[in-house]
C-alpha positions as CSV (number, residue, x, y, z in Angstrom):
1,M,1.2,19.0,-5.7
2,V,-1.0,15.9,-5.8
3,D,-3.3,17.3,-3.1
4,A,-3.5,20.7,-4.9
5,A,-4.3,19.0,-8.3
6,G,-7.0,16.9,-6.6
7,R,-8.6,19.9,-5.0
8,L,-8.6,21.9,-8.2
9,A,-10.1,19.0,-10.1
10,L,-12.8,18.6,-7.5
11,V,-13.7,22.3,-7.6
12,Y,-13.7,22.2,-11.4
13,A,-16.0,19.2,-11.4
14,D,-18.4,20.8,-8.9
15,A,-18.6,23.9,-11.1
16,E,-19.3,21.8,-14.2
17,A,-21.9,19.8,-12.3
18,A,-23.6,23.0,-11.1
19,E,-23.6,24.4,-14.7
20,R,-25.2,21.2,-15.9
21,R,-27.9,21.3,-13.2
22,A,-28.7,24.9,-14.2
23,T,-29.0,23.7,-17.9
24,L,-31.3,20.9,-16.8
25,A,-33.4,23.3,-14.8
26,E,-33.8,25.5,-17.9
27,E,-34.8,22.4,-19.9
28,N,-37.3,21.4,-17.2
29,L,-38.9,24.9,-17.5
30,S,-39.0,24.6,-21.3
31,L,-40.7,21.2,-21.0
32,T,-43.1,22.5,-18.5
33,L,-44.0,25.5,-20.8
34,A,-44.3,23.1,-23.8
35,D,-46.7,20.9,-21.8
36,A,-48.6,24.0,-20.8
37,R,-49.2,24.9,-24.4
38,A,-50.4,21.4,-25.1
39,A,-52.7,21.5,-22.1
40,L,-54.1,24.8,-23.2
41,V,-55.5,23.1,-26.3
42,L,-57.3,20.6,-24.1
43,V,-58.6,23.4,-21.8
44,E,-60.0,25.3,-24.8
45,E,-61.7,22.1,-25.9
46,G,-63.2,21.7,-22.4
47,R,-61.8,18.3,-22.0
48,E,-59.8,19.0,-18.7
49,P,-60.9,22.2,-17.0
50,L,-58.7,21.7,-13.9
51,L,-55.5,21.8,-16.0
52,R,-54.8,25.5,-15.5
53,G,-54.3,25.2,-11.7
54,I,-52.1,22.1,-12.0
55,Q,-50.0,23.6,-14.7
56,G,-49.6,26.8,-12.8
57,E,-48.1,24.9,-9.9
58,S,-45.7,23.1,-12.2
59,E,-44.5,26.3,-13.8
60,A,-43.9,28.0,-10.4
61,A,-41.9,25.0,-9.2
62,A,-39.9,24.9,-12.4
63,R,-39.0,28.6,-12.2
64,A,-38.0,28.3,-8.5
65,G,-35.8,25.4,-9.4
66,L,-34.1,27.3,-12.1
67,D,-33.4,30.3,-9.9
68,E,-31.9,28.0,-7.2
69,A,-29.7,26.2,-9.8
70,I,-28.4,29.4,-11.3
71,A,-27.5,30.7,-7.8
72,E,-25.6,27.4,-7.1
73,R,-23.9,27.6,-10.5
74,D,-22.7,31.2,-9.9
75,A,-21.4,30.2,-6.4
76,A,-19.5,27.3,-7.9
77,F,-18.0,29.5,-10.6
78,A,-16.8,31.9,-7.9
79,R,-15.2,29.1,-5.9
80,L,-13.4,27.8,-9.0
81,T,-12.1,31.4,-9.8
82,A,-10.7,31.7,-6.3
83,V,-9.1,28.2,-6.1
84,A,-7.6,28.5,-9.6
85,M,-6.5,32.1,-8.8
86,L,-7.8,33.4,-12.1
87,I,-7.9,37.1,-12.9
88,E,-11.1,36.9,-14.9
89,P,-14.1,35.2,-13.3
90,V,-15.3,31.9,-14.7
91,T,-18.5,32.2,-16.6
92,T,-18.7,28.8,-18.4
93,I,-17.0,25.4,-18.4
94,E,-15.2,24.7,-21.8
95,A,-13.6,21.3,-21.3
96,S,-15.6,18.6,-19.6
97,L,-14.2,16.7,-16.6
98,L,-17.4,14.9,-15.8
99,D,-17.3,13.0,-19.1
100,Q,-13.6,12.2,-18.8
101,A,-12.9,8.5,-18.5
102,P,-10.8,7.5,-15.4
103,A,-7.1,6.9,-15.8
104,A,-5.9,3.4,-16.4
105,A,-5.0,1.6,-13.2
106,L,-1.4,1.8,-12.2
107,A,0.6,-0.9,-10.6
108,P,0.0,-1.2,-6.9
109,T,2.2,1.0,-4.8
110,D,2.5,1.8,-1.2
111,Q,4.4,5.1,-1.6
112,T,1.7,7.2,0.0
113,P,2.7,10.3,2.1
114,S,2.0,8.4,5.3
115,V,4.2,5.5,4.2
116,R,7.0,7.8,3.1
117,V,6.9,9.5,6.5
118,A,7.0,6.1,8.3
119,E,10.0,5.1,6.2
120,A,11.8,8.3,7.0
121,E,11.2,7.7,10.8
122,R,12.4,4.1,10.5
123,S,15.6,5.2,8.8
124,A,16.2,7.9,11.4
125,A,15.7,5.4,14.2
126,E,18.1,3.0,12.5
127,S,20.7,5.8,12.3
128,R,20.4,6.5,16.0
129,I,21.3,3.0,16.8
130,A,24.6,3.4,14.9
131,V,25.2,6.7,16.6
132,E,24.7,5.2,20.1
133,R,27.0,2.2,19.3
134,T,29.7,4.6,18.1
135,R,29.4,6.5,21.4
136,S,30.0,3.2,23.3
137,R,33.6,2.9,21.9
138,P,36.5,4.3,23.8
139,D,37.4,7.9,22.8
140,V,41.1,7.8,22.2
141,S,42.8,11.2,22.1
142,A,46.4,12.2,21.6
143,S,48.2,15.5,22.4
144,V,51.6,16.9,21.3
145,G,53.4,19.8,22.9
146,L,56.7,21.5,23.9
147,R,58.0,21.8,27.4
148,R,60.8,24.2,28.5
149,Y,63.3,23.2,31.1
150,E,65.0,26.4,32.3
151,A,67.6,24.7,34.6
152,E,69.0,22.6,31.8
153,D,68.3,25.3,29.2
154,A,66.5,22.7,27.1
155,T,63.2,22.2,25.3
156,A,61.5,18.8,25.2
157,L,58.8,17.4,22.9
158,T,55.9,15.9,24.9
159,F,53.4,13.4,23.7
160,G,50.2,12.3,25.5
161,L,47.7,9.6,25.0
162,S,44.2,9.5,26.6
163,L,42.2,6.2,26.6
164,P,39.1,6.0,28.8
165,L,38.1,2.5,29.9
166,P,34.4,2.1,30.1
167,L,34.4,-0.6,32.7
168,F,30.9,0.1,34.0
169,D,29.1,2.1,31.3
170,R,29.2,1.0,27.7
171,N,26.2,3.2,26.7
172,R,24.0,0.1,26.8
173,G,21.0,2.1,28.0
174,N,21.0,4.5,25.1
175,I,21.6,1.7,22.6
176,E,18.7,-0.3,23.9
177,A,16.5,2.8,23.9
178,A,17.4,3.4,20.2
179,Q,16.7,-0.2,19.4
180,A,13.3,0.1,21.0
181,D,12.6,3.2,19.0
182,F,13.6,1.4,15.8
183,R,11.3,-1.6,16.5
184,A,8.4,0.9,17.1
185,A,9.2,2.7,13.9
186,D,9.4,-0.5,12.0
187,A,5.9,-1.5,13.3
188,R,4.5,1.8,12.4
189,L,5.9,1.4,8.9
190,M,4.3,-2.0,8.5
191,T,1.0,-0.6,9.7
192,A,1.2,2.3,7.3
193,R,1.8,0.0,4.4
194,Q,-1.1,-2.2,5.3
195,E,-3.4,0.8,5.6
196,A,-2.2,2.2,2.3
197,Q,-3.0,-1.1,0.6
198,A,-6.4,-1.2,2.2
199,D,-7.2,2.4,1.3
200,R,-6.1,1.8,-2.3
201,A,-8.3,-1.3,-2.6
202,A,-11.2,0.6,-1.2
203,A,-10.6,3.5,-3.6
204,Q,-10.5,1.1,-6.6
205,A,-13.7,-0.5,-5.5
206,R,-15.4,2.9,-5.2
207,L,-14.2,3.9,-8.7
208,R,-15.5,0.6,-10.2
209,A,-18.9,1.2,-8.5
210,S,-19.0,4.8,-9.7
211,V,-18.4,3.6,-13.3
212,S,-21.3,1.1,-13.0
213,R,-23.5,3.9,-11.5
214,V,-22.8,6.1,-14.5
215,N,-23.7,3.4,-16.9
216,A,-26.9,2.7,-15.0
217,A,-27.8,6.4,-14.8
218,D,-27.3,6.8,-18.6
219,A,-29.6,3.9,-19.2
220,G,-32.1,5.4,-16.9
221,V,-32.0,8.7,-18.8
222,R,-32.7,6.9,-22.1
223,S,-35.7,5.1,-20.6
224,A,-37.0,8.2,-19.0
225,E,-36.7,10.1,-22.3
226,E,-38.7,7.4,-24.1
227,A,-41.3,7.3,-21.4
228,Y,-41.8,11.1,-21.6
229,R,-42.0,11.0,-25.4
230,L,-44.7,8.4,-25.3
231,S,-46.5,10.2,-22.5
232,R,-46.5,13.4,-24.4
233,I,-48.0,11.6,-27.4
234,G,-50.6,10.0,-25.2
235,F,-51.5,13.3,-23.5
236,E,-52.0,15.1,-26.8
237,A,-54.2,12.2,-28.0
238,G,-56.2,12.5,-24.8
239,R,-55.3,9.0,-23.6
240,I,-53.5,10.0,-20.4
241,S,-54.0,12.8,-17.8
242,Q,-52.0,15.9,-17.0
243,L,-50.9,14.3,-13.8
244,E,-49.4,11.3,-15.6
245,L,-47.6,13.6,-18.0
246,R,-46.2,15.6,-15.2
247,A,-45.0,12.4,-13.4
248,T,-43.1,11.2,-16.5
249,R,-41.6,14.7,-16.9
250,T,-40.5,14.7,-13.3
251,A,-39.0,11.3,-13.7
252,L,-37.0,12.5,-16.7
253,V,-35.6,15.5,-14.8
254,N,-34.7,13.3,-11.9
255,A,-33.0,10.8,-14.2
256,R,-30.9,13.5,-15.9
257,T,-29.9,14.9,-12.5
258,A,-28.9,11.5,-11.3
259,A,-26.7,11.1,-14.3
260,V,-24.9,14.3,-13.4
261,D,-24.5,13.2,-9.8
262,A,-23.2,9.8,-10.9
263,R,-20.5,11.5,-13.0
264,L,-19.5,13.8,-10.2
265,A,-19.2,10.7,-7.9
266,R,-16.9,9.1,-10.5
267,V,-14.7,12.2,-10.6
268,R,-14.5,12.1,-6.8
269,A,-13.5,8.4,-6.9
270,E,-10.9,9.1,-9.5
271,I,-9.4,11.9,-7.3
272,D,-9.3,9.6,-4.3
273,L,-7.5,6.8,-6.2
274,A,-5.1,9.3,-7.8
275,R,-4.2,10.5,-4.3
276,Q,-3.5,7.0,-3.3
277,D,-1.3,6.5,-6.4
278,G,0.5,9.8,-5.8
279,R,-0.5,11.2,-9.2
280,A,-2.7,14.0,-10.6
281,P,-6.3,13.0,-11.3
282,F,-7.0,11.6,-14.8
283,Q,-3.2,11.5,-15.5
284,G,-2.7,9.0,-18.3
285,A,-6.4,8.9,-19.2
286,Q,-7.4,8.3,-22.8
């Protein structure tokens, strides 16, 4: 169940990220066309005659990026429909998982699937020792029966007792083998617990890093938006060139894309930590 929940959450987040990238591609095209309208005024005034060729290249790149983003979004929606086994195909993402805050940290635990398997193997090896020790004890058996004596015309009750004496073989070999298996299973359990602790610590570190990355990406978006706004004002006033405006627009698009990627990385880190904790992703999140 935990693995299935993690896989579904990842496919959902991928679909949401693809939808956001498509939206960003649409916004990029809108910004490019808006810049083209502003550039047209300068062209008509004869201030920058080479703007038409530069703007044409920008528009072509923006349209190609939009087509690619839409194709990736549709493919991600199809994967989500298949994994979630939905009857109706997914066409939009209603609830956001990328903006969901990670769940509060749980108390450390080593009850991962690998640890539970190792514990079961250790218990089975310990049980085999008890079985082999039981086999080393004498097997006492008794029998009761009737015996007919025809000559005396009598019937006698007979009783028998069997008690093997293991003078040479007390099942030592099997007991020692079972004990060796137990020591090996105990060592594997210790290793599994140590690996589980290390994996959880690494997953927590990745989640903390991803949260910091999201914060940094959001700050980068705000800075890029302000830089583009000022560049647009400067361009319309004739103080900066079309190339400078396009550079700030590209920086804005890249910053917004990086913010989406950072949120997707945070979801992946939360899914990894949830798997270590044996819970569903974002379980207990506010």
